[in-house]
N, C-alpha and C positions, 0 to 999 in steps of 0.2 A: 441550300434547300430552296426550291422554287416557291415564291410567295403567291398570295392570292391573285394579285394583278399579274396578268401575263407579261406586261411591260417590264416586270422586275426580273425576268430571265436575263441573266447578266449580259451576255454578248453573243453575237452571231458566231464568234470564233470558238465557242465552247465545243469541245470534242468529247469530253468524258463526263459521265454522270454516275454518282454513287446511289444506286437504286436501293441498296440495303438500308441506307440512312433514311430515305424517303418512306420506305415500308415501315420501319421501326418507329418513325415519327407519326404514323397513321396518315400518310399523305401519298399513297401509291398512285393517285391520279396525276401527280406532278410528272410522272414518267410519260404519261399520255401527252401532256402539254409540251414536254420537251421534244417528243417525237414530231409534234406539229410545228414548233417554233424554232428549233435549232437545226438549221439545214446542214451544219457541219458536224453534227453529233455522230461520233464513230463508234464509241464503246460504252457499254453499261457494265458496272462493276458491282459485286456484292457476294457475300458468303463464300469467298474464295474462288469465284468464277468470273469470267469475262465474256461478254456477249458482243459479237460483231454485228453492229446495227445494219450495215449495208447488206450483209448476208441474210439477215432476217427479212429485210425489205424485199429481197429477191427470191426468198424461199416460197415454194408453192405449198401453202398450208391449207388450200381449199379444194384440192382435187378430190374426186369421188373416192379414189382408193384410200385416201386418208380419212374419209368421213364414215368410218364404220365403228360401231360400238356404243353409240348413243350417249355422248357426253362423258364417256369414260376416258381417263388419261392413261395412256400406255396399256390399255386393255383391262384396267382395274377400276373398281368404283371408289373414287376418292373419298366420298363422304359416307361410305358404309351403307348397309341396308340392301334391300332387294328391289330391283326395278319392278314396276307394276305391269309391265307389258308381257303378254304371252305366258302367264304363270311363272314369272321369275326369269324368263329369257331376256337378253338385252333388247332394247327397243330397236325398231327397224332403222336402216340408214335413211338419210345421211346425218344424224347429228352426233358428231364427235369432234372434240377440239383437236386432240393430238393422238394419232394412232397410225401404225403402219408407216407409209411413206412420209407422212407429215412429221412423225417423230424423228425419222431418220434425217429429214431435211433440217429440222431444228437442231438436232445433235451436232450438225456440222457448223452451226452458228455459235455454239457455246463451248468454251474451253475451260478445263479445270478437272480436278480429281473427283470421281464418283458421279452421282446423279445430282443435278442442280435442284435446289428447293423449288417447290411449286410456285411460290410467290415470285421468285426471280423469273421463272419461265413465263408466267402470265404477264408480268410487267413488260417483258421483252416483246411479246406478241402485241400487247396493247400499245406499246411505244412505236413499233415499226412494222407490224404485220400488214400485209397488203391484201386488198380486195375483200372478198367475203369468206369468212372462216367459220365452219360449223353453222352455217346459216346466219351468222352474225356479220353485218356490214362494218367490219372493224375500221377500215380506212375512212369510210364515210362518217362513222361515229366520231373518230378522232378529229376530223375537221371541225366538228362542233356546231354545224349549222342546222342539223335536223331538229324539227319541233315535235314530231311524232315518230314512234318506232314500234313496228309490229313484229314481234318475235313469237307470235302465237303458233303452237304446234310445231316447234322446231326440235323437240326432243331434248331440250337443253337441261343439263344437270352437271354436277361436279365442276370441273375446271371451266366449262363453258359459261356457267353462271357467274363464276368468279371473274372471268374476263369482262362480262357485261357490267358487273359491279365496279370494276376498276375504271371503266370507260364513262359511266354515268356522271360522276362529278365533273368531268372535263367537258360535258355537253351543256353549255350554259343556256342554249335555246330550247332544250328538250323539256316539254311539258307533259307529254303522254307516253307511257310505256305499257305495252300489252304483252304479258308473259303467260297468257292462259295456256293450259294443257301442256305443260312441260315437265311435270313431276320433279320440280326442283328440290323438294324435300325440306327438312328443317334447316339444314346447313345452307342450302341455296337461299332460303328466306333470310338467314342471318347475313349472308353476303350482301343481299339487296338492302336489308335494313341498315347495315353498316354504311353503305353508300349514301343512304338518306341521312344518317346521323353525322356524316362528315361535314354537313352544312354547306356543301357546294352545289348540291343538286337543286335545280329549280322545278323539279318534277311536281306537278299538281294532280295528275291522274295516274294511278297504278292499278293494273288488273292482274291479280295472281290467282284467278279462278282455277280450280282443279289442279293443284300442284302438290297435294299431299304434305303440306307443311306441318300439320299436327299441332299439338299443344305447345311444343318447344318452339316451333316456328312462330306461332302466335305471340309468344313472349318476346321474341326478338323484334317483331313488328311493333309491339306495344312499347318497347324501349325506344324505338325510333320516334314514335309519336310523342313520347314523353320527353324526348331530348330537347324539344323546342326548336330544333334545327330543320326538321322535316316540314315541308309546306304543302303536304297533300291535302287536297280538298275532296278527292274522290278515291275510295279504296275498295276493291272487290276481293273478298276473301271467301267467296262461295265455294262449296264442295272441296273443303280442305281438311276434313277430319279434325277440326279445331279442338275437339274434346277427346281426340284419340280414337274415335269410332268412325270407321269408313262407311261408305254407302251401302256396304253389304252387312253392316252390323258387327264387323270384326274389329278387334282391338280392345284396349283397356281404357275405360273412361277416366278422364282427367280434366277437371274444369279449370285448372290453374291458368291455362293459356287464355281462355275467355275472360276469366277474372282479371288477368293482367290487362287485356284489351279494354275491359270495362273501366278499369282504374285510369287508363290513359285517356279514354274517351271522356270521362267525367271532367277532366281539366283541359281538354283540347279546345282551342278556339279557332281552328282552321278547317278541320274536316267537316264537310257538309253532307256527304253521301257515303254510306257504308253498307256493303252487301255481306251478310252473314248467313245467307240461305243455304239449305241442304248441308248442314254440318252436324246433324244428330246431337244437337245441343242438350237434349234431355236424356240421351241414351234410350229413347222410347222404343218399346216393343209391345205389340198386341198379343195377348194370350186369352185363352178361354177361361171364363169364370169357373168352369169345372176343375181347373188346375189349382184354384185357390180355395180358401175356406169360404163357406157360404156367409160367414159373418163379416168378412172383410168389406170395408166401405172406402169411398174416396178419401184420400189423405192418409190411410193406413200404410205402414211400412210392412213389406212382405219379402220373403226370401224366394228368389227365382233364379235357377241355374247358378247358384252360388253367390248371387249378388243381392245386396240390400237395396230394394227399389220401393218407390212410393206408388200407390194407386193414384193415377192422375185423372182417369176418366173411365166411366162405365157406360157403354152404349146400350141404352135400354131397348133400342130397336133391333139390335143385331143378334139377339139370342145369347148374349153373354160375352161379347168382346170387351176386354179390359186393357186399358193403356197403362203400362208400368214405366217408370222412369225416375229421373231425379231433376230437381229444379234449381240446383246451385248456379248453373250458368245463366239461366233465364233471370233469376233474381238479381244477379250481378249486372246484367244488361239493363234491366228495368231501373235499377238505382242510378245507373249512369245516365239513362235517358231523362230521368227526372231533373238532373242538375246541369246537363249539357245545354249550352245556350245557342249553338249554331247549327246543330245537326238538323237536316230537313228530310233525309231519307235513311232508314235503317231496315233493310230487307231481312225479315226473319221467317220467310216461308220455308216449308219442308224441313222443319226441325222437330216434328212430333210433339208439338205443343198440346197441352190440355186446354179445354174450354175456359177454365177459370183463369189460367195464366194469360191466355189470349185476350180475355175480357179486360184484365188488369192492364195489359200492354196497350190495348185499344183506348182505354181511358187516358193513358199518358200521351198516346199519339194524338188524340183529339185535342187535349189541352195544350200540348207543345207544338201542334201542327207538324208532326213527323209522320211521313208516309212509311208504313210498315210492310208493304208487299212489293216494294221496288218500283211502284208507279211514280213517275215524276210529276211535279206540281204543274207543269205546263202540258202534260199529256192529255189528249182528248179521247184516245182510244186505248183500251187495255185488253190483251188477249191472254187468257190463262187456260185455254182449251187443252184437255188431256194432261194436265199437270198432276193428276191424282191427288188433288187437294182434299184435306179433311175438314171437319167442322171448325176447328180452331183457325184454320187459314181463311175460311169464309168470314170469320169475325175480324181478322186483320184487314182483309180487303174491304169489308164494310166500313172499318174505321177510316180507310183511305178515301172512300166515297164521301164521307162526311167532311174530310179535310180539303179535298180537291175542289177548286172553283170552276174547272173547265172540263173535267172528264164527263163525256156524254155517251160513250159506248163501252160496254163491258161484256166480255165473253167468258163464261165459266162452264162451258159444256164439257161433258165427259170428266166429271170430278165426283167427289163424294162429300159435299159440304153439309149435308144432313139438315135436320130441322133447325139446329142451332145456327148454322151458317146462313140458312135461308132467312131466318127471322132477323138476324143481324143486318143482312142485306136489305130486308124490307124496312127496318127502322131507319137505315141510312137513306133509303129512297124517300122516306117521309119527312126527313129532317129539313129544316129551313136553311136558307143561305147557301145552298149548293147548286151546282150546275144542273140545267135541265137535262134529264136522262132521255135519250132518244132510242137507244138499243140496249137490250139485256138478253143474253143467251144463257139459259140454264139447262139446255138439252143434255140428256145423258147423265144427270145426277139421279141414280137409280132409287126406286122405292124400296129402301131396305134390302137385305137385313143390315148391310154395313153402310152406315152414313148416308142413307137415302133421304130425299126430301119427301116426307110423308104429309098427311093432311095438315098438320100444324104449320109446317113451312110453306106449303102451297097457299094456305089461307092467309098467312102473314104477307106473302108477296101480293096476293090478290087484293087484300085490304089496303096495302100501300098504294096500289094503283087506283083504288076507289077514291082515296082521299087526295091523291095527287095525280092528275092525268098527265103523266110525264112521258110514258112510253109510246113510241110509234110502233115498235115491234117487240114482242116478247115471245121467245121460244122457250117453252117449258115442257120439254118432251118427257112423257111418262114412259120411261124405259122399261122394257120387259124385266120382270123380277129375276133375281139371281137364280132362283130355283128353276131348273130346266126340265122340260118334258122328257120322258123316257126316249131313248134312242129309237128312231123309226116311227115315232108317233107323228100323226098329221098335225101340222102347225098352220093355223089359219093366218090369213093376211094380217089380222089384228095382232097376232103374236109377234110378228116381225116389225110392226109399225111403231115408229116414234110419233106419237100423237102430237102434232105441232099446233100450237095456239098462236095465232097472229092477231095482235090487238092494234086496231087503228083508232086512236082517239081523235074525235073531231067534234066541234061545237055544232049543235043543231040550231034551227031558227029560234028556238026557245031557250038557247044558251044551256041546254042539257048535254052532258057528255054521253055519247053512245059507244057501246062496245060491240064490235063486229068480229065474230069468230069464224074463221075459215073452216076449221075441222071440228066444229062442235058436235055434229052428228057422230063422227068417229069416236069422239071422247065419250059420248053418252052410251055408245054401243060396244064399248070395250069388252071383249070376252077372253078371259084367260082361263080356259076350262081345265088346264093342267094344274092350276094352283089350288090350294086348299081354301076353304071358305073364309078363313081369317085374312089371308093375303088378298083374295078377291075383294073383300070389303075394304081393305086398306087402299088398294089401287083405285077403286071407284070413289072412295072418299076424297082422294086427291082431285079427281076430275070434277066431283061435285063442288069441292071448295072453290075451284076456279070458275065453274060455269054458273054458279048460283049467286055470285057477287052482283049486287044491284048497282049499276052505274047511274 
């Protein structure tokens, strides 16, 4: 068996290697080291088969004709399940490890009865494959000098992911691996987690965003973190259906994966940045109050579409929108954050959080100085425009505003942070010991009915500016109400206008701060004739809240 130090490989004269023994000992990467360090290596043995190393080196496994089928081996999905591309159809070329001419070429390299086991086939390719195979630079990876590897959007899954996993421990210099958007699934996550757990990988940054690893995949990653052998300091698990629910709300909710991750996180002393955004951690869904009992209140358990869910939030401004979900995953993460001693970033955006949970997390974030929206501690500008963020996410971002010492520009346009989010932002702006804010963009956070910034939120922002002359520019567009005029009706210029308020704070000769409004006349003359009286009043109240603040 090949030992940890490459110098222990016995002799340059070695011609044969028992790969089965390496695999069964949990050391498949030694086949990779052998391919690099044994120039006379001629044959691999195992499972009753013999591999001609020279033929594998010469085989063309990277031609386009071989790269069809999307990470499937021999035209079948090795790990089960249905690919997510094109409604179940295989992903587009080129990402396949072995198919068509590639399989035929490899068949000529292996002798024995029947079909060789997958482990032997992958070990043979990892040991002696040439060039780029399935978008994977196998030969370059085997040489071991790469420090960063970008395999984003290669369509990798099945055998292709296993090949990457076999190669990782042999790459002593590799610190960053990007596997985003490959749909590797739970089994692919297990292959990568096993590579981390083998204790040879020096990988510090791993990006697995949008790979559909699910709850089971989350458990395997958690096991790697708990093994004590993984040295990851940055891990991105965004958009992975970690609780079994995908971005479309499909699937069966299972919090066990997140709970396993939380348990690993609690005792981990290496990981400093974790991204769990966009994972439907609460299984949240908005429904109309009319579908529930009028007596239901926040915290009550209700039956909805066959599921036992908790009422997490009721939007008073929306005419009856109610957020249903479960807090098992969020509670587990919160407990982990309380005891973890090294984490500085834990991105929890776009998980359908309720205001109460977000407030609780924000308190933890403030106390432990953990950024909860993915903003880095040294980041001076943050852009969240068009993220469709809700009130709870406004609270998480506000928490980061309190923690950051350098963030000076924040864009939250085209979201729905509502009064709760706006008030949290205002309180953060007023807090002491934080960076001087120079730019804040709240344009396009509509005035109700769903999560709009109403008079309360606008007044809170304006009051924050009154007591702290921090902003050089404030865009607080009063977007047209969601209610639309009848088709064909005449729409005045005001109906289409985003009333923009630009505030320039400067000291006068008497040391008084003055407020200059570029569009104040437009704000005062807003006319939304197609709205009912109540909505007109709300809109004008927002304008009044801003314009009547005495500086």
